[in-house]
C-alpha positions in Angstrom: -0.3 -42.5 -98.4 0.0 -45.9 -96.8 3.5 -46.9 -98.0 6.7 -45.1 -97.1 8.9 -46.3 -100.0 6.9 -45.2 -103.1 8.3 -45.8 -106.5 9.6 -42.7 -108.2 6.9 -42.8 -110.9 4.1 -42.8 -108.3 5.7 -39.9 -106.5 5.9 -38.0 -109.8 2.2 -38.8 -110.4 1.2 -37.5 -107.0 3.3 -34.4 -107.5 1.4 -33.8 -110.8 -1.9 -33.7 -108.8 -0.6 -31.2 -106.2 -1.9 -28.3 -108.2 -5.3 -29.6 -107.2 -5.5 -28.6 -103.5 -8.6 -30.7 -103.0 -6.9 -34.0 -104.1 -6.9 -36.8 -101.5 -4.6 -39.7 -102.4 -4.1 -43.1 -100.9 -1.6 -45.7 -102.2 -1.9 -49.4 -101.7 1.4 -51.3 -102.2 1.4 -54.8 -103.7 2.6 -57.8 -101.7 5.3 -58.4 -104.4 7.5 -55.6 -105.8 6.5 -56.4 -109.4 2.8 -56.4 -108.5 0.1 -53.8 -109.1 0.1 -50.6 -107.0 -3.4 -49.1 -106.5 -3.8 -45.3 -106.2 -7.2 -44.2 -104.9 -8.1 -40.6 -105.6 -10.8 -38.2 -104.5 -11.0 -34.7 -105.9 -14.0 -32.6 -105.0 -16.2 -35.7 -104.8 -14.9 -37.4 -107.9 -13.6 -40.8 -107.0 -11.2 -42.7 -109.2 -8.7 -45.5 -109.1 -5.3 -45.7 -110.9 -3.4 -48.9 -111.3 0.4 -48.7 -111.7 2.9 -51.4 -112.7 6.5 -50.6 -113.5 6.4 -52.5 -116.8 3.1 -51.0 -118.0 2.7 -47.5 -116.5 -0.5 -45.9 -115.2 -3.9 -47.4 -115.9 -6.8 -45.0 -115.4 -10.3 -46.1 -114.7 -12.4 -43.3 -116.3 -15.7 -45.1 -116.2 -17.3 -47.4 -113.6 -16.1 -50.9 -114.1 -17.2 -54.2 -112.7 -15.0 -56.3 -110.5 -12.0 -57.5 -112.4 -12.3 -54.9 -115.2 -9.2 -53.4 -116.7 -8.3 -49.7 -117.0 -9.8 -47.8 -120.0 -6.7 -45.6 -120.5 -3.0 -46.3 -120.2 -0.2 -43.7 -119.8 3.5 -44.5 -119.6 4.5 -41.1 -118.1 3.4 -39.9 -114.6 2.9 -36.3 -115.8 0.6 -37.3 -118.6 -1.5 -39.5 -116.3 -1.7 -36.7 -113.7 -2.7 -34.2 -116.3 -5.5 -36.6 -117.5 -6.8 -37.1 -114.0 -7.0 -33.3 -113.5 -8.8 -33.0 -116.8 -11.3 -35.7 -115.7 -11.8 -33.9 -112.4 -12.5 -30.6 -114.2 -15.0 -32.3 -116.5 -16.6 -33.9 -113.4 -17.0 -30.6 -111.7 -18.5 -29.0 -114.8 -21.0 -31.9 -115.2 -21.9 -31.9 -111.4 -23.0 -28.2 -111.7 -25.7 -29.2 -114.2 -27.1 -32.1 -112.1 
């Protein structure tokens, strides 16, 4: 993590991923407190980005997106966003076995 004073929601999100021992997480803080926080994830070779804003919650990028694209899924609660990321990682591992 790159920022010492993480918002409570981001800490809860990261805690929800802790059941996945292979999860690597980096957090990029915004220049303004009300800005967008970026959470970069890597789980067993699956890379994903999560956008968090206090007013909106967690935005998950579940498919590749061009520059400036918006998240495909939004979750207000950290635990729900974390559970969805773990679900995506499990599906990615399953799909990777067949390729």
